[in-house]
C-alpha angles and dihedrals in degrees: 000000000000111000089232091059100062115126121246110265118255089233128056112262121195118226126212121209116234096242093053091046091052090048088057092050093046090050089059097251114156107244132184121211130195105198108201097186124111113285093245091057092045093052092050096054138346143150109284139168143140090268095041123099108195130184128177121221112158115233094245089071087070099049097090121078088234109056115200114258089228089063095047092046089062093059118083112244096185099065142032115283125201114211119207138177135167100288108001102261100096093040093056090051093047092046089051093053090050093046088055087058094051101263120144101237145151130173136234112254111241091358121229089343088063091046088054090057093062108111120169131191118213125180116239100230096188094056104107103182129118097278140036121274125205126189116214114213127197106190096191094065104011093243117159131194135174132228116196119188137174138153097359098316134095142184131199121210118206099359121194120227091225090063102041092121091046093061092050092046092048091049089050092050090051092050094241137118117241099234105169138027113192130188121203093208145325100302123222101192106047140024111257122237093208099106094041091054092045089053088055094055102273113127106246116214125196126180111262094228091053091065092075091067088076104276106176098195103047093117089062094056140052114262119217120216125196109286097019115139133209122201120221104182103303092334121098133212114199124198115234116185109220109169121187111087083052131353089248096046108141132181125206120220108211111207090325086285106091129024111210095209100185106203097334098090131005128190090252104029148359131256125284110239103208107076098089105039101014126227092323094058097037098093093055090045090050091054089048089051092051091053092047093050095046099041105029107027111025090043089071119094114286093243093058108117120234118214116178130198092248145029131199135205087270092062119099121211120239120240090271092056095253129121095239134118138176116261090238091058092050092051090051094048105035116068092196091068094060099044126105117253097265094050091046094052094046092049100050093043092050101070118018121162123236114291117261116280113265090000094150092053091045092051091049090050092050090048089054092244095111123049118208132166123239095268093049091047091052092049093048093059099046112123138038120331099225092187094134132077115251111297091207094071100036105056124088124246 
C-alpha cells in the first residue's frame, strides 16, 4: 500500500507541526516517537536526542484488524506517543489504530519530509566583525549556512536550493539586499541554491578551482580565486583555498573572525577525502587535506571561530546555540589536528561512514550535468549528510 493511500482514521487524531515538535525536544521535554517507516529508512536517519525515546515498527504491522500483541507491547501506554512516517499519511493511520485501542497518540505533520523543512537561523554571538552573522541550521541533515549582513547588504554562504525563498524573505525582513551567494565547493549531500539565487539577481560565486570538476555554468557566475575578497557593507569575506575534501574546497574568512570552512573542518571532525576520486584517490586527497588544515586553517589565530557546512549528532552547540568553536579549542580537543601527516592519513582512511545517499546524482546536479525539479532535488537530499570522517576515531580522550 502506498503511504499516500491510507484511509482517514475513524477517530480524530491530533497532528503536531515539526517546528513545535522540535521546540519541545530542544526544551528538554521527554518525547516518545513511534517511527512507522521501513526499518532500512529508520536505520539510515531518524529523529534522535538524549530526551528522545524512539522505536521503529513499520506501518504494515498495523494493517490487520488484529495487531500482534508483541507489536502493541513495544508501544508505551503510560505517556503520549508521536507517530511519524515519511510524509504523514501512514502515521495518521497508525496513530488512529492506536487511539482506537486507548493509546495517547498524535502524529507528526508531513512526517520526515516536514522535519526536513525545518531551517533555523541563530546569531553567532562571538563573531566580532563589522556586521551581523547568522548561522542557518537544518537539523534533519545537519546542513549549516551563514548569512552575513551590514549596512544594507548581505551575503549567504552555502545556500540550499530548498530554502532559496527563505534567504530572500529573511533579507527583506532585515531591510537588506542579498548581494552575494557563495558556495564553498561542489556539494555531495544537498542541492545548492547558488544558481537559483543568481537567476533572481543575487551574484553567485563559485570557487575557481571547483570549475575543473566539470561545472557547466561557470561562465554565468563569478569565480573566486584564493585571496579574493567580497565586501558586504563594511564587512569583508576573504577566499581561502583549502583543498582536500574536494580539489576545489574553499573556505571563506569573514572579517578575520569566523572561517566558514565548508566541509574541510567541522567542530567535531574533519572532512572525508573520498567523494571526488573514490577510494583510489582518497590517500592523495587526505594528504592534501592535512596540508590545507595545517597551513591554511590552523595557522590562523586561536580565537578564530570555525563554522563548518555540517554538524553531526556528536557536535555540541556553543553557548549561543551555534555549531561554532575557536580554532584553539579544536586543536586541544581533536587528536587528528596534532598528528603528523602519516598518522593523520591512516586515521581518517581507517573508518569512514557510508557515503551520502544519492551523492553521485547530487554532485551531477550541482555541476549542472543533471537537471531536476524542486521536488526531485528535495527528495535527493533527504537523509544524513555523511560528509565527515568518523567522529569516533578523531576526537581526543
